[in-house]
C-alpha positions as CSV (number, residue, x, y, z in Angstrom):
1,M,122.6,59.1,80.7
2,A,121.2,60.7,83.6
3,K,117.4,62.2,83.7
4,P,117.2,65.7,84.4
5,A,115.4,66.0,88.0
6,D,112.0,67.1,87.7
7,H,111.3,71.1,89.2
8,P,108.1,73.2,89.8
9,A,107.5,75.2,87.2
10,I,108.1,78.8,87.9
11,P,104.8,80.7,87.5
12,H,105.1,83.9,85.2
13,P,106.4,87.2,87.2
14,K,103.5,89.2,88.7
15,I,103.2,92.3,90.1
16,G,101.5,92.1,94.2
17,V,99.9,94.4,96.4
18,L,99.5,93.3,99.8
19,L,96.5,95.6,101.6
20,I,97.6,95.7,105.6
21,N,95.2,96.3,108.3
22,L,95.4,96.2,112.0
23,G,93.7,93.4,112.7
24,T,90.4,91.2,114.7
25,P,89.9,87.9,116.7
26,D,88.7,85.3,114.3
27,A,85.2,85.1,116.5
28,P,83.5,87.6,119.3
29,E,84.1,84.5,121.8
30,V,86.8,85.3,125.3
31,R,89.2,82.2,124.0
32,A,89.8,84.2,120.3
33,V,89.4,87.8,121.7
34,R,92.2,86.7,124.1
35,R,94.7,85.0,121.5
36,Y,94.1,88.2,119.4
37,L,95.1,90.4,122.3
38,A,98.3,88.1,123.4
39,E,99.2,88.8,120.1
40,F,98.5,92.2,119.8
41,L,99.8,93.1,123.2
42,S,102.9,91.4,122.9
43,D,104.2,93.7,120.3
44,P,107.1,95.5,121.6
45,R,105.8,98.5,119.0
46,V,103.1,98.9,120.6
47,I,103.5,98.0,124.5
48,E,106.9,100.1,124.5
49,I,107.6,99.1,128.0
50,P,110.7,96.5,129.2
51,A,109.3,92.8,128.6
52,F,110.7,91.4,132.2
53,A,107.7,94.8,133.3
54,W,105.2,94.3,131.0
55,K,104.8,90.4,130.6
56,P,103.7,89.5,133.9
57,L,101.0,92.1,134.1
58,L,100.0,91.1,130.7
59,H,99.4,87.3,131.4
60,G,98.9,88.0,135.3
61,V,96.3,90.3,134.9
62,I,94.8,91.5,131.6
63,L,94.2,88.6,129.7
64,R,92.7,87.2,132.4
65,T,90.2,89.8,132.7
66,R,90.0,92.4,129.4
67,P,89.0,89.1,127.1
68,R,85.2,89.0,128.4
69,K,84.8,92.9,128.3
70,S,86.3,92.9,124.4
71,A,84.4,89.8,123.6
72,E,81.3,91.4,124.5
73,A,82.5,94.5,122.7
74,Y,83.0,92.5,119.7
75,N,79.8,90.9,119.9
76,A,77.6,93.8,119.8
77,V,79.4,94.8,116.3
78,W,79.8,91.3,114.5
79,T,77.9,90.7,111.2
80,N,76.8,87.7,109.8
81,E,79.7,87.7,107.3
82,G,82.1,88.3,110.3
83,S,84.2,91.1,111.8
84,P,83.3,94.4,109.8
85,L,86.8,95.2,109.9
86,R,87.8,91.8,108.2
87,V,84.6,91.9,105.9
88,I,85.4,95.6,104.6
89,A,89.3,94.9,103.7
90,H,87.9,91.7,101.5
91,R,85.9,94.2,100.0
92,Q,88.3,96.9,99.4
93,A,90.5,94.0,97.9
94,Q,88.1,92.7,95.9
95,A,87.5,95.7,94.3
96,L,90.9,96.8,93.8
97,R,91.2,94.0,91.6
98,Q,88.9,95.0,89.7
99,H,90.3,98.2,89.5
100,L,94.0,97.0,89.0
101,P,93.8,94.4,86.1
102,G,96.9,92.4,85.9
103,V,97.9,93.1,89.7
104,S,97.4,90.5,92.4
105,V,95.7,92.2,95.4
106,Y,96.0,90.5,98.7
107,Y,95.0,91.9,102.4
108,A,96.6,90.7,105.6
109,M,95.8,91.6,109.2
110,R,99.4,92.5,111.3
111,Y,97.5,90.2,114.1
112,G,95.1,87.7,113.8
113,N,93.9,86.4,110.4
114,P,94.7,86.3,107.5
115,G,98.3,86.8,108.5
116,I,101.0,88.8,106.9
117,G,103.6,85.7,106.3
118,A,100.8,83.7,105.2
119,A,99.6,86.4,102.5
120,L,103.4,87.0,101.3
121,D,103.5,83.1,101.3
122,A,100.4,82.9,99.1
123,M,101.6,85.9,96.8
124,M,105.2,84.1,96.0
125,K,103.2,80.6,95.1
126,E,101.6,83.0,92.8
127,G,104.6,84.0,91.1
128,C,104.6,87.6,92.4
129,T,108.5,88.5,92.5
130,R,107.3,92.3,93.1
131,I,105.4,93.0,95.9
132,L,104.2,96.9,97.2
133,A,103.4,96.1,100.6
134,A,100.4,99.2,101.9
135,P,99.6,99.4,105.8
136,L,96.1,101.5,105.0
137,Y,97.1,104.4,108.0
138,P,97.1,107.9,106.5
139,Q,99.0,108.8,109.3
140,Y,102.4,107.3,110.7
141,C,102.8,105.6,113.6
142,A,105.4,103.2,114.7
143,A,102.9,100.8,116.3
144,T,100.8,101.0,113.5
145,T,102.5,101.7,109.7
146,A,106.0,100.4,111.7
147,T,104.9,97.5,113.0
148,A,103.0,96.4,109.8
149,N,106.6,96.9,107.7
150,D,108.1,95.1,110.5
151,A,105.9,91.8,109.5
152,V,106.6,92.3,106.0
153,F,110.3,92.5,106.5
154,A,110.7,89.0,108.7
155,G,108.1,87.2,106.0
156,L,110.9,88.0,103.6
157,A,114.0,87.2,106.2
158,R,113.1,83.6,105.9
159,M,112.4,83.2,102.3
160,R,115.1,81.7,100.2
161,V,113.8,83.8,96.8
162,Q,112.5,87.1,98.4
163,P,110.5,89.7,95.9
164,A,111.6,93.4,95.1
165,L,110.0,95.0,97.9
166,R,108.3,98.6,98.2
167,T,106.2,99.8,100.9
168,L,103.5,103.1,101.1
169,P,104.7,105.7,102.7
170,P,101.8,107.5,104.9
171,Y,99.2,109.6,103.0
172,Y,98.3,112.2,105.7
173,D,98.3,115.1,103.5
174,D,97.9,113.9,100.6
175,P,95.7,115.5,98.0
176,L,93.9,112.6,96.7
177,Y,93.4,111.5,100.5
178,I,92.0,114.8,101.6
179,K,90.2,115.3,98.0
180,A,88.2,111.7,99.3
181,L,87.8,112.2,102.4
182,R,85.8,115.2,101.5
183,A,84.0,113.9,99.1
184,N,82.7,111.1,100.9
185,L,81.9,113.1,104.0
186,S,80.4,116.0,102.5
187,R,77.7,113.1,101.0
188,Q,77.2,111.7,104.4
189,L,76.8,115.0,106.0
190,S,74.3,116.6,103.1
191,A,72.1,113.1,104.1
192,L,71.6,113.4,108.1
193,S,67.9,114.6,108.9
194,F,70.0,117.4,111.1
195,E,72.8,119.5,110.4
196,P,75.2,118.9,113.0
197,E,76.6,122.4,115.3
198,K,80.3,120.8,115.7
199,L,81.8,118.2,113.6
200,L,84.3,116.2,115.9
201,L,87.4,114.1,114.2
202,S,88.7,111.4,116.1
203,F,91.7,109.9,115.7
204,H,93.6,106.8,118.0
205,G,94.8,107.6,120.7
206,M,98.7,106.7,121.2
207,P,100.6,107.3,124.6
208,R,101.8,110.9,124.8
209,R,105.4,109.3,125.5
210,T,105.3,108.1,121.9
211,L,105.2,112.4,120.5
212,E,108.1,113.3,123.2
213,L,110.1,110.4,121.3
214,G,109.7,111.6,118.1
215,D,106.5,109.7,116.4
216,P,104.9,111.9,113.9
217,Y,101.8,111.2,114.6
218,H,100.0,113.7,116.5
219,C,101.3,116.1,113.6
220,H,100.2,114.2,110.9
221,C,96.8,113.9,113.2
222,Q,96.2,117.6,113.4
223,K,97.8,118.4,109.6
224,T,95.1,116.1,108.2
225,A,92.5,118.1,110.3
226,R,93.8,121.2,108.8
227,L,93.6,120.6,105.4
228,L,90.2,118.4,105.8
229,S,88.9,121.5,107.5
230,E,89.8,123.8,104.7
231,A,88.3,121.2,102.3
232,L,85.0,121.1,103.9
233,G,85.1,124.7,104.3
234,R,83.9,124.1,107.9
235,E,85.7,124.0,111.3
236,V,86.2,120.8,112.6
237,D,87.7,119.5,116.7
238,V,89.8,117.2,117.2
239,A,90.1,114.4,119.7
240,F,92.1,111.2,120.4
241,Q,89.8,108.3,121.1
242,S,90.7,104.9,123.1
243,R,92.9,105.4,126.0
244,F,94.4,102.2,127.7
245,G,96.4,101.9,131.5
246,R,97.6,104.9,133.4
247,A,100.1,106.6,131.5
248,K,99.4,110.5,130.2
249,W,97.6,110.0,126.6
250,L,97.5,112.7,123.7
251,E,94.8,115.1,124.2
252,P,92.0,116.0,124.3
253,A,90.2,112.5,124.9
254,T,87.5,111.8,122.9
255,D,84.8,110.8,125.7
256,V,85.7,113.9,127.4
257,I,84.6,116.0,124.8
258,L,81.5,113.8,123.7
259,A,80.5,114.3,127.6
260,A,81.3,118.1,127.1
261,Y,79.4,119.6,123.7
262,P,75.9,119.3,125.2
263,R,77.4,121.6,128.4
264,N,78.8,124.2,126.2
265,G,75.6,124.3,124.1
266,A,76.1,121.7,120.6
267,S,73.3,119.4,121.0
268,S,73.6,118.5,117.6
269,I,76.7,116.4,116.5
270,A,78.6,114.1,113.9
271,V,81.9,112.2,114.7
272,A,84.2,111.6,111.7
273,T,87.2,108.9,112.0
274,P,89.6,109.4,108.9
275,G,92.4,107.7,110.5
276,F,90.2,104.5,110.1
277,S,90.8,103.0,106.8
278,A,87.7,100.8,107.7
279,D,84.8,100.6,110.2
280,C,86.2,98.2,113.0
281,L,85.3,97.9,116.9
282,E,86.8,101.3,117.4
283,T,84.8,102.8,115.4
284,L,81.3,100.8,115.5
285,E,81.4,99.8,119.0
286,E,83.2,102.9,121.0
287,L,82.5,105.6,119.3
288,G,78.9,104.6,117.6
289,I,77.4,102.6,120.9
290,R,79.7,103.9,123.8
291,G,80.4,107.7,122.4
292,R,76.6,107.6,122.0
293,E,76.0,106.8,125.1
294,T,78.3,109.5,126.4
295,F,76.7,112.3,124.6
296,L,73.0,111.7,125.1
297,Q,73.4,110.9,128.6
298,A,75.4,114.1,129.0
299,G,72.1,116.3,127.7
300,G,72.5,116.0,124.0
301,K,69.8,115.4,121.0
302,D,71.3,114.6,117.7
303,F,74.3,112.5,116.9
304,A,75.7,110.8,114.0
305,L,78.4,108.4,113.6
306,L,79.9,108.3,110.0
307,D,81.4,106.0,108.1
308,C,85.3,105.7,107.5
309,L,85.9,105.4,103.7
310,N,85.9,101.7,103.8
311,D,84.8,100.3,100.2
312,S,83.6,103.3,98.9
313,A,83.8,105.0,95.1
314,E,86.0,107.7,96.9
315,S,88.1,104.7,99.1
316,I,88.7,102.5,95.6
317,A,89.5,105.4,93.9
318,M,92.1,107.2,96.0
319,L,93.7,103.2,96.8
320,E,93.7,103.0,93.4
321,R,95.7,106.0,92.2
322,L,97.8,106.4,95.5
323,I,99.0,102.2,94.5
324,M,99.5,103.3,90.4
325,R,101.8,105.8,91.9
326,E,103.7,103.6,94.0
327,L,104.0,101.0,91.4
328,A,105.4,103.1,88.9
329,G,108.0,101.8,86.9
330,W,107.0,98.1,87.4
331,V,103.5,98.3,85.9
332,P,102.6,100.8,82.8
333,A,101.0,104.5,83.6
334,T,97.4,104.3,82.6
C-alpha cells in the first residue's frame, strides 16, 4: 500500500494587518537612493506621463543628478537606527501588536524595503488567511493610497492560495483621526516656549492635473484642515509642499507661504503635517531644515515643526480603533 506523501503542516488560521507607508532608501547613499528613486519614479500612478516620454528623461537626466542631492538630504535626518520613516513604522507595528492581541501586525513600504510582496509572503507563511491592508494615508490620493493597494493586489495575483482581503479606507474626516490630531497638536503647542501667531498645515503637494482628473486629495486636505481648525478652536493656514518639475501644482506652495509670513507680520509660527502618518524626509528635512531657513532668512523669529502622529499614544489609540472597526466580523468586538 502506497505511503501518503508528506505535506507541510497547515498553520492555524490567523488575522493579519499590513501597515503600508510610502518608502525609503536602504541607506543615505547615492546608489541606494538611485535604486529607490528608480522604483518610485517609475510608478505610473506617481508620474502620469506616457512612458515613452518619461523614461528617457528619468534615466537620462533625473537618475543621474537627483540621487546625490537626495542622499545629502537623507544624511541630514538619518538616525543611528536607520531611516526615520522605517524606524517609526517599526515602532507603530510593535505598539499595535501589544494593543491587538491575536492579530499579526506587519508593516511594509510601497517602494524600498520591507516590500509589500515580501510582507504578504511572510503573513501567508504565518497562516494569515484574512488580511487588512492599511495604507496610512488619511487623505486619498491615487499616487499614494491607490498604488499601495495596487501592489497588494499584485502580490495576491501571483498566489495560488489567496487570503481574504480588506483595505483601510481614507480617514481624512474620521472623528477618531481629528480627535487624535487635536490632542496631539494641542499637547505640542502648549509645550512651546512661544505662542505661534500662525499655525500652518502643510500637506504633500500633487500636480494640479490630478484634481482636474477627479482625484479627491485636495478636497480631503481642505476638509481635514477645516475640521481640525474647528477642533482646535483656532484658524489654520493650508499649503502644499514638495513641488517637482515644471507642471502646475496645488497651491499655495509651502515655501512661498513661509517666505511671506514675516513680510505680513507673522514672526512666530508652528508647522504641522497632518497628511503624514510618520515623520520622514519631507517633514524633517524639507520643513524642519529648509523650511525653517526660508522662514528665518525672510525675517521670521520663532519656528516650530510639530511632530507627526508617529507612534504617539494618540496615534496608536486611533489606529487600534480604526483597525478594529475594519476587522468587524473577523475578530470579536471589544
